C-alpha positions in Angstrom: 5.9 14.9 0.0 2.6 17.6 0.3 3.0 21.0 0.0 0.8 23.7 2.3 0.3 26.8 3.5 2.8 28.1 6.3 2.1 29.1 9.9 4.9 31.7 9.2 3.4 34.8 7.0 7.0 35.9 5.8 7.2 32.2 4.1 4.7 31.1 1.3 5.4 27.1 1.1 6.6 24.6 3.7 7.0 21.0 2.8 5.6 18.3 4.9 6.4 15.0 4.6 3.6 12.3 5.3 4.8 8.6 6.5 2.5 5.7 5.4 3.9 2.9 6.3 3.0 0.8 9.7 5.0 -1.3 12.0 5.2 -4.0 10.2 6.3 -2.3 7.0 4.4 -1.6 4.9 2.3 0.9 3.0 -1.3 2.1 2.8 -1.0 0.9 -0.2 -0.5 -2.7 0.0 -3.9 -2.2 2.6 -5.3 -1.4 -0.5 -3.9 -3.7 -3.0 -3.6 -6.8 -0.4 -0.1 -7.1 -0.1 2.7 -7.0 2.4 0.9 -7.3 5.8 -2.5 -6.7 4.4 -1.9 -10.5 2.1 -4.0 -13.3 2.5 -2.7 -15.1 6.3 -0.1 -17.8 4.5 -1.5 -20.9 5.1 1.3 -23.1 7.1 0.6 -24.6 10.3 3.7 -21.8 12.3 4.0 -18.0 12.2 5.3 -16.5 8.8 8.4 -14.4 10.4 7.1 -11.7 7.8 3.9 -11.5 9.3 3.5 -10.5 13.0 1.4 -11.4 15.5 0.5 -7.8 17.0 1.5 -4.6 14.9 1.4 -1.3 16.9 0.0 1.5 13.8 -2.8 3.7 12.8 -4.6 1.9 10.2 -4.9 -1.9 10.8 -3.6 -4.0 7.8 -6.4 -6.2 6.4 -6.7 -9.3 7.7 -5.9 -7.7 11.1 -8.4 -6.8 13.9 -8.2 -3.8 16.4 -8.4 -4.9 20.0 -6.8 -4.1 23.4 -4.4 -7.4 24.3 -1.6 -7.4 26.3 1.0 -9.5 23.9 2.9 -8.1 21.5 5.0 -4.5 21.3 4.3 -1.5 23.5 2.2 0.9 21.3 2.9 4.6 21.6 0.0 6.7 23.5 -2.0 7.6 20.4 -2.4 4.2 19.2 -6.2 3.1 20.4 -5.4 -0.6 21.0 -3.0 -3.0 18.7 -3.8 -4.7 15.4 -4.1 -8.6 16.1 -3.8 -11.0 13.1 -7.2 -12.7 12.8 -5.2 -15.7 11.9 -3.8 -18.1 14.9 -1.3 -20.3 13.9 0.3 -23.1 16.2 0.4 -22.7 19.7 -1.7 -19.0 19.2 -4.9 -18.0 21.0 -7.9 -18.9 19.1 -11.4 -19.7 20.7 -13.0 -16.1 19.8 -14.6 -14.4 17.0 -11.7 -12.6 15.9 -9.5 -15.2 15.7 -9.7 -18.8 14.4 -6.8 -21.0 13.9 -5.8 -20.7 10.3 -7.6 -23.0 8.0 -6.4 -26.0 5.8 -3.8 -27.0 7.9 -5.3 -29.5 10.5 -5.0 -27.3 13.7 -8.1 -26.8 15.6 -8.5 -24.7 18.8 -8.3 -26.7 22.2 -7.7 -26.5 25.4 -3.9 -24.5 26.2 -0.8 -25.6 28.0 0.0 -23.7 30.7 2.9 -22.4 29.0 0.8 -21.2 26.3 -1.8 -20.1 28.2 0.4 -17.7 29.5 2.6 -16.3 26.2 -0.9 -15.8 24.9 -3.1 -15.1 27.7 -6.0 -17.0 26.9 -6.8 -20.3 27.5 -7.2 -21.7 24.0 -4.6 -22.1 21.4 -4.2 -23.9 17.8 -2.8 -27.0 17.9 -2.9 -30.2 15.5 -5.9 -32.1 15.9 -6.3 -34.8 17.7 
């Protein structure tokens, strides 16, 4: 809660709530401390349920990059781009500087199947190393 001066001259103070939570349910403090969505990407082959691939938020969590993408949720008009996880898990896009396959789990960037290319809107995806 933050107290500020009121536009109404009859009232000296008003209360304003500042919501610091992002769409991934974490707070600005999580970004500062590297917890919640801002925690290091878990080293595993498939995307964890609690780490969204794309979020709509004014401040991208650590490990995410703001980009214009066609995947993920529709964001409000005031979000310029979407926050996209820089770590690609099995079947997710890769092959450009802002997005690589999660290291240490035998995934590599390869030509995508038609299904994954359509889903990711990209021609390469993370798959198990041949």
